[in-house]
C-alpha positions in Angstrom: 0.0 0.0 0.0 1.4 3.5 -0.9 2.2 6.0 1.8 -0.3 8.4 0.2 -3.1 5.8 0.5 -2.2 5.1 4.1 -2.3 8.8 4.9 -5.7 9.1 3.2 -7.1 6.2 5.2 -5.8 7.6 8.5 -7.2 11.0 7.7 -10.7 9.5 7.1 -10.3 7.6 10.3 -9.4 10.7 12.3 -12.4 12.6 10.9 -14.7 9.8 11.6 -13.3 9.5 15.1 -13.8 13.2 15.7 -17.5 13.0 14.8 -18.0 10.0 17.1 -16.2 11.7 20.0 -18.4 14.8 19.7 -21.3 12.7 21.0 -19.5 11.7 24.2 -22.0 12.1 27.0 -21.7 14.3 30.0 -22.0 13.3 33.6 -25.6 12.6 34.6 -25.2 11.3 38.2 -26.5 13.5 41.1 -23.8 14.4 43.5 -21.5 11.4 42.9 -17.8 12.1 43.6 -15.6 11.0 40.7 -12.4 12.4 42.1 -9.4 10.3 40.9 -6.5 9.9 43.3 -3.2 8.1 42.8 -2.5 5.4 45.4 0.7 5.2 47.4 3.5 4.1 45.1 4.0 0.3 45.3 0.5 -0.3 46.6 -0.8 -3.7 45.5 -4.2 -3.9 47.2 -7.4 -3.4 45.3 -10.2 -2.7 47.8 -13.4 -4.8 47.4 -15.6 -2.4 49.4 -17.4 -1.2 46.3 -20.7 0.5 46.3 -23.5 -0.6 43.9 -25.1 2.1 41.8 -28.6 3.2 43.0 -29.9 3.4 39.5 -28.6 2.5 36.0 -26.8 5.5 34.3 -27.6 6.0 30.7 -26.0 7.8 27.8 -23.6 7.2 25.0 -20.0 5.8 25.1 -17.4 5.5 22.4 -15.0 2.6 22.6 -11.9 2.1 20.4 -11.2 -1.5 19.6 -8.8 -3.3 17.3 -11.4 -5.9 16.1 -14.4 -5.3 13.9 -12.5 -3.5 11.1 -13.9 -6.0 8.6 -17.7 -6.3 9.4 -19.5 -9.6 8.9 -21.0 -10.2 5.5 -24.3 -8.4 5.1 -23.5 -5.7 7.7 -22.1 -2.2 7.1 -20.2 -2.1 10.4 -19.6 -4.1 13.6 -22.1 -1.7 15.3 -24.9 -3.1 13.2 -24.4 -6.7 14.3 -27.1 -8.4 16.5 -24.4 -8.6 19.3 -24.0 -4.9 19.6 -27.7 -4.3 19.3 -28.4 -6.7 22.2 -25.4 -5.2 24.2 -27.1 -1.8 24.0 -30.5 -3.2 25.0 -29.2 -5.2 28.0 -26.8 -2.6 29.3 -28.9 0.5 28.6 -25.8 2.2 27.2 -25.7 3.5 23.6 -22.2 2.1 23.0 -20.5 2.9 19.7 -17.4 0.9 18.7 -14.7 2.6 16.7 -13.0 0.0 14.6 -9.8 0.7 12.6 -9.4 -1.1 9.3 -8.2 -4.7 9.8 -4.4 -4.7 9.9 -4.1 -1.0 10.5 -4.9 -0.8 14.2 -1.3 0.2 15.1 -1.2 3.1 12.7 -4.7 4.2 13.7 -3.8 4.0 17.4 -0.6 6.1 16.9 -2.6 8.7 14.9 -5.2 8.9 17.7 -2.6 9.4 20.3 -0.9 12.1 18.3 -4.1 13.9 17.6 -5.2 13.7 21.2 -8.8 13.1 20.1 -9.7 10.2 22.3 -12.9 8.1 22.7 -14.3 7.3 26.2 -12.6 3.9 26.4 -9.6 2.4 24.5 -9.1 -1.4 24.4 -5.3 -1.6 24.0 -2.6 -3.0 26.3 -1.1 0.4 27.3 1.4 -1.1 29.7 3.2 -2.9 26.9 2.3 -0.9 23.8 2.4 2.7 24.9 5.9 4.2 25.1 6.7 4.3 28.8 3.8 2.1 29.8 0.6 2.9 31.7 2.3 5.3 34.1 3.5 7.5 31.2 0.1 7.3 29.6 -1.4 8.6 32.8 1.3 11.3 33.1 0.6 12.3 29.5 -3.1 12.7 30.3 -4.2 10.0 27.9 -5.8 7.6 30.4 -6.9 7.9 34.0 -6.1 5.9 37.1 -8.9 3.6 38.1 -8.3 2.8 41.8 -11.1 4.9 43.2 -13.3 4.3 40.1 -13.3 0.6 40.6 -13.9 0.9 44.3 -17.0 3.1 43.8 -18.6 1.6 40.7 -17.3 -2.0 39.9 -18.5 -4.7 42.2 -18.5 -7.3 39.5 -15.0 -6.4 38.3 -13.6 -6.6 41.9 -15.3 -9.9 42.6 -13.8 -11.4 39.4 -10.3 -10.0 40.4 -10.5 -11.5 43.8 -11.4 -14.9 42.3 -8.5 -14.6 39.8 -5.5 -13.1 41.7 -3.1 -14.0 38.9 -4.8 -11.3 36.8 -5.3 -8.9 39.7 -1.7 -7.7 39.7 -1.5 -7.3 35.9 -3.8 -4.3 35.9 -1.4 -2.4 38.1 1.3 -0.2 36.5 5.0 -0.3 37.5 4.2 2.3 40.2 1.2 0.4 41.6 -1.6 2.4 39.9 -4.7 0.5 38.7 -5.0 1.5 35.0 -7.2 -1.0 33.2 -10.1 -3.5 33.0 -8.6 -6.9 32.0 -9.4 -10.1 30.2 -9.9 -12.9 32.6 -9.6 -16.6 31.6 -10.4 -18.5 34.8 -10.4 -22.0 33.2 -6.9 -23.5 32.8 -8.0 -25.2 29.6 -8.0 -21.7 28.0 -4.4 -21.0 29.1 -2.8 -24.2 27.9 -4.0 -24.4 24.3 -0.9 -26.1 22.8 1.4 -28.9 23.6 2.9 -32.2 22.3 0.7 -34.5 20.1 1.2 -38.0 18.8 -0.4 -40.6 16.5 -2.5 -42.7 18.9 -3.4 -45.2 16.3 0.2 -46.0 15.7 0.9 -46.4 19.4 -2.0 -48.8 19.5 -0.6 -50.7 16.5 2.6 -51.4 18.4 1.0 -51.8 21.9 2.5 -48.6 23.3 0.9 -46.3 25.8 0.7 -42.6 25.3 4.1 -41.4 26.5 4.5 -39.4 29.7 8.2 -39.5 30.3 11.2 -38.6 28.1 12.2 -42.3 28.0 8.7 -43.3 26.9 8.8 -40.6 24.2 12.1 -41.9 22.9 10.8 -45.5 22.7 7.8 -44.3 20.7 9.9 -42.2 18.3 12.3 -45.0 17.7 9.4 -47.4 17.0 7.9 -45.0 14.5 11.2 -44.6 12.7 12.1 -48.3 12.6 8.6 -49.8 11.9 6.7 -47.0 10.1 9.7 -45.4 8.2 8.4 -41.9 8.9 9.7 -38.7 10.5 9.2 -39.6 14.2 8.7 -36.0 15.3 8.0 -32.9 13.2 7.2 -29.3 14.2 8.7 -25.8 14.1 11.5 -25.3 16.6 10.8 -21.6 16.5 8.0 -22.1 19.1 10.8 -22.8 21.5 11.5 -19.1 21.6 7.9 -17.6 21.3 5.7 -20.0 23.2 7.7 -22.0 25.7 9.6 -25.3 26.0 7.1 -28.2 26.1 10.0 -30.7 26.7 11.6 -28.8 29.5 11.7 -31.9 31.8 14.9 -30.7 33.4 13.3 -27.6 35.0 14.5 -24.9 32.7 12.6 -23.4 29.7 14.1 -20.9 27.3 13.1 -17.7 28.9 12.9 -16.3 32.5 11.1 -18.2 35.2 10.9 -18.0 39.0 11.7 -20.6 41.7 11.0 -19.8 45.4 11.0 -16.0 44.7 14.2 -16.0 42.7 14.2 -15.1 39.0 16.3 -17.3 36.5 16.9 -17.1 32.8 16.4 -20.7 31.6 18.7 -20.7 28.6 21.8 -20.4 30.7 20.8 -23.0 33.3 22.2 -26.6 33.5 18.7 -28.0 33.0 18.5 -26.3 29.6 21.8 -27.8 28.6 20.3 -31.2 29.4 17.4 -30.4 27.2 19.7 -29.4 24.3 21.7 -32.6 24.8 18.5 -34.6 24.4 17.4 -32.7 21.3 20.9 -33.0 19.8 20.9 -36.8 20.4 17.4 -37.2 18.9 18.4 -35.1 15.9 21.5 -37.2 15.3 19.5 -40.4 15.5 16.9 -39.2 13.0 14.1 -38.9 15.5 13.5 -35.2 14.7 12.5 -33.7 11.4 15.7 -33.0 9.5 14.1 -29.6 8.5 13.1 -28.7 12.1 15.0 -25.4 11.9 13.2 -24.2 8.8 9.8 -25.8 8.7 6.7 -23.7 8.0 3.2 -24.4 9.2 1.9 -25.7 5.9 4.7 -28.4 5.8 4.2 -29.5 9.4 0.5 -29.8 8.9 0.9 -31.9 5.7 3.5 -34.1 7.5 0.9 -35.0 10.2 -2.2 -35.3 8.0 -0.5 -37.2 5.2 1.1 -39.7 7.5 4.7 -38.6 7.0 5.3 -37.9 10.7 4.3 -39.6 13.9 4.2 -36.8 16.4 4.4 -33.0 16.8 6.7 -31.0 19.0 3.9 -28.5 19.6 0.4 -28.6 18.3 -2.6 -26.3 19.0 -6.0 -27.7 20.0 -8.2 -26.5 17.2 -5.9 -25.8 14.3 -3.6 -28.7 15.3 -5.2 -31.8 17.0 -8.7 -31.0 15.8 -7.6 -30.1 12.2 -5.4 -33.2 11.9 -8.1 -35.6 13.0 -10.7 -34.2 10.7 -8.4 -34.3 7.7 -6.8 -37.6 8.6 -10.0 -39.5 9.2 -11.1 -38.7 5.7 -8.3 -40.8 4.3 -8.1 -43.4 7.1 -11.0 -43.9 9.6 -8.5 -45.3 12.2 -6.4 -42.1 12.1 -6.1 -40.6 15.5 -3.9 -37.8 16.9 -4.0 -37.0 20.6 -2.4 -34.5 22.9 -0.1 -35.7 25.6 1.0 -34.3 29.0 4.2 -32.3 28.9 7.0 -34.9 29.4 8.7 -35.5 32.7 11.7 -37.5 33.8 10.0 -39.7 36.4 6.5 -41.1 35.7 3.9 -39.6 38.0 5.7 -36.3 38.4 3.9 -33.1 37.5 5.4 -31.1 34.7 7.1 -27.9 36.0 6.5 -25.9 32.8 4.3 -25.9 29.7 3.1 -23.5 27.1 0.7 -21.0 28.7 -1.0 -17.9 27.5 -1.2 -14.8 29.6 -4.5 -15.0 31.7 -5.1 -11.3 30.9 -4.7 -10.8 27.2 -6.7 -7.6 26.8 -7.0 -4.3 28.6 -9.6 -1.5 28.5 -8.7 2.0 29.7 -10.9 5.0 30.4 -9.4 8.0 28.7 -9.0 11.6 30.0 -11.6 12.7 27.4 -14.4 10.7 29.0 -16.9 13.2 30.5 -19.0 10.5 32.2 -16.6 8.2 34.1 -19.6 6.7 36.1 -21.2 5.6 32.8 -18.0 4.1 31.5 -17.3 2.3 34.8 -20.9 1.0 34.9 -20.7 -0.3 31.3 -17.4 -2.1 32.1 -19.1 -3.6 35.2 -21.9 -4.9 33.0 -19.3 -6.6 30.8 -18.1 -8.5 33.9 -21.6 -9.3 35.2 -23.3 -12.7 34.7 -25.7 -11.3 32.1 -22.9 -9.4 30.2 -20.6 -12.4 30.3 -23.2 -14.7 29.0 -23.9 -12.4 26.1 -20.2 -12.0 25.2 -19.5 -15.7 25.5 -22.7 -17.4 24.2 -24.8 -14.8 22.5 -28.6 -14.7 22.7 -30.6 -17.5 24.3 -32.8 -19.3 21.8 -30.7 -18.1 18.9 -27.2 -19.3 19.6 -27.5 -21.1 22.9 -30.0 -22.9 25.2 -29.8 -23.7 28.9 -29.1 -27.4 29.6 -29.0 -28.4 33.3 -28.5 -24.8 34.3 -25.6 -24.2 31.9 -25.5 -22.5 28.5 -24.9 -24.9 25.6 -24.4 -23.7 22.0 -27.2 -24.7 19.7 -26.1 -27.0 16.9 -27.7 -27.3 13.5 -27.3 -30.6 11.8 -24.6 -31.5 14.3 -22.6 -28.3 13.6 -22.3 -25.1 15.6 -24.7 -22.4 14.6 -22.8 -20.2 12.1 -24.4 -17.1 13.5 -22.5 -17.3 16.8 -20.0 -14.8 15.5 -22.9 -12.3 14.9 -24.5 -12.7 18.3 -21.5 -13.0 20.6 -17.9 -11.7 21.1 -15.9 -14.5 22.8 -12.4 -13.6 21.5 -10.1 -10.5 21.5 -11.9 -8.5 24.2 -12.0 -7.7 27.9 -14.2 -9.4 30.4 -14.5 -13.0 31.6 -13.9 -15.5 28.9 -15.9 -18.7 29.6 -13.8 -21.9 29.3 -16.9 -24.0 28.5 -17.7 -21.7 25.5 -14.2 -22.3 24.2 -14.3 -26.0 24.6 -17.7 -26.3 23.0 -16.3 -24.7 19.8 -13.9 -27.7 19.5 -15.9 -30.2 17.7 -13.3 -33.0 17.8 -13.1 -34.9 21.1 -9.4 -35.4 20.9 -8.9 -31.6 20.8 -11.1 -31.2 23.9 -9.2 -33.9 25.8 -5.9 -32.4 24.8 -6.7 -29.2 26.7 -7.1 -31.1 29.9 -3.8 -32.9 29.4 -1.9 -29.7 28.6 -3.4 -28.0 31.6 -1.7 -30.6 33.9 1.4 -28.7 35.0 2.8 -26.5 37.7 3.5 -23.5 35.5 1.3 -21.2 37.6 3.9 -21.6 40.4 6.9 -21.2 38.2 6.1 -18.5 35.7 6.7 -14.8 36.4 3.5 -12.9 36.4 1.9 -9.8 37.8 4.8 -7.5 37.4 5.6 -4.5 35.2 9.0 -3.0 34.5 9.2 0.7 34.9 10.2 2.9 31.9 13.9 2.7 32.6 13.9 -1.1 33.2 11.7 -1.7 30.2 14.0 0.3 27.9 17.1 -1.5 29.2 15.7 -4.9 28.8 14.3 -4.2 25.3 17.6 -3.0 24.1 19.5 -5.9 25.6 17.1 -8.6 24.4 17.6 -7.7 20.7 21.2 -8.9 20.5 20.9 -11.5 23.2 18.0 -13.3 21.5 19.7 -13.2 18.1 22.8 -14.8 19.6 20.9 -17.3 21.8 18.7 -18.6 19.0 21.6 -18.9 16.6 23.6 -21.0 19.1 20.6 -23.1 20.2 19.9 -24.1 16.6 23.6 -25.0 16.3 23.6 -27.1 19.5 20.6 -29.1 18.3 21.6 -29.7 14.7 25.3 -30.2 15.5 26.8 -27.0 14.3 28.4 -26.4 17.7 29.5 -28.7 20.4 27.7 -28.6 23.8 31.2 -28.7 25.4 31.2 -25.0 24.8 27.9 -24.3 26.6 29.5 -23.4 30.0 32.8 -22.0 28.6 31.5 -19.9 25.7 27.7 -19.7 25.5 26.9 -18.7 29.1 29.7 -16.1 29.4 28.6 -14.6 26.0 25.0 -14.5 27.2 26.2 -12.6 30.3 28.2 -10.3 28.1 25.0 -9.5 26.1 23.3 -8.6 29.3 21.3 -11.6 30.6 22.3 -10.8 34.2 21.0 -7.2 33.9 17.7 -8.5 32.3 17.2 -10.9 35.3 18.1 -8.2 37.8 15.5 -5.8 36.3 12.8 -8.4 36.4 13.7 -9.4 39.9 13.4 -5.8 41.1 10.0 -5.4 39.4 8.8 -8.7 40.8 9.7 -7.7 44.4 8.4 -4.1 43.9 5.0 -5.3 42.6 4.6 -8.5 44.7 
């Protein structure tokens, strides 16, 4: 796209946004005190002594969101969908969503910040995507602190935070200020949506059980190689750096983790060296895909579906285990791919790590331009209410779901999920409480549903670092250091696995070089932030 076209699009967006913001309502409450105060620096307590509103406020709100840029077929905008219409009816708030064109949300966001023409609410992770984080956004008078707002107007939000303490700390800035309404995923099946997968029908063929230990995995892989003449394990090794280390049986993933309050960087720990030694041995013995360092998704999918590979280093539930089974069974009715627990060294042990998503993936902030903070807070509390959560997760009763034994169940048509779910609900990419049952019900393949429970079996909640934010200085230092450090680390890890470098140099060359690139400083900054925000 040309620069001139981009500028034209952004100009249109800005003009449209200005028109929408002109309708931002004024305060309608009688005598309510909306004074915003900053808590003592370092405070980590969110009071639960909230006061319910005596009556529903009403008016109009504008909300900037990154989704909805491409409206569903047959609708001129996201605001015309049955979901938004029902949201307005149930909440009593005339909410208007501002949706930048798909793929242009970053440019639109930057333009909005530069223009200082803000809607009432912005759904965007300010802590990680605004230069200087949430504290800087508050200082720049872009968003407001929410400590007193939540205390006064948000009983449903506070209840949800008390029930999900892992998320509670993520909405505090580096200085301890509450700055956002989060996404909450209370069901662990939503947090562990990827992990190892293997051909169950081949295991059955050779009377092997689903592997749980590293030794059992090796037996299965060698059996596949010798008796099926296939690639025993395929999969992109790049997930090692972006998602986690599903085979970290020696207690050290690639990135940082915590053990008894102390922060470590896994890639320089002895346990990670043991992991690399295993991967190198498996690669030499032909148990790993020879193209593991350069695979793309299309190739790994065809490897599994076409029967060229027996297992997957890391697969997703829906687009992995589910997709493979659907496609594979069309060719062979006996075809079966199942997820497995993350491997351990000793049978019966609980995996220390896995691949986990951040429980709070989205954040909504009230902006300085909002003239009716009470209305904005009320609307966000509705989103977290039982009624609001059900609408967002399941849609409208009788159209997309029905109550079965007191629980909402998606309505199926001819055995398939109702195609209109996307029009009547908003389960993904938004703030609020995301229902685990809703997610599982979208998985039509039983093996995919079962995989979620297996991948959720781990102790990662106790060993991952969560609920901390670096301050502006620390974040700047770490970002600068990570660029060269990650480039060097990933290059060497590939070499260690495929044999381009000897693991004899791990302690004498790799670890010292990682420290030269600043790994010690990165850990030190994270440790300080962890203690400060604990």
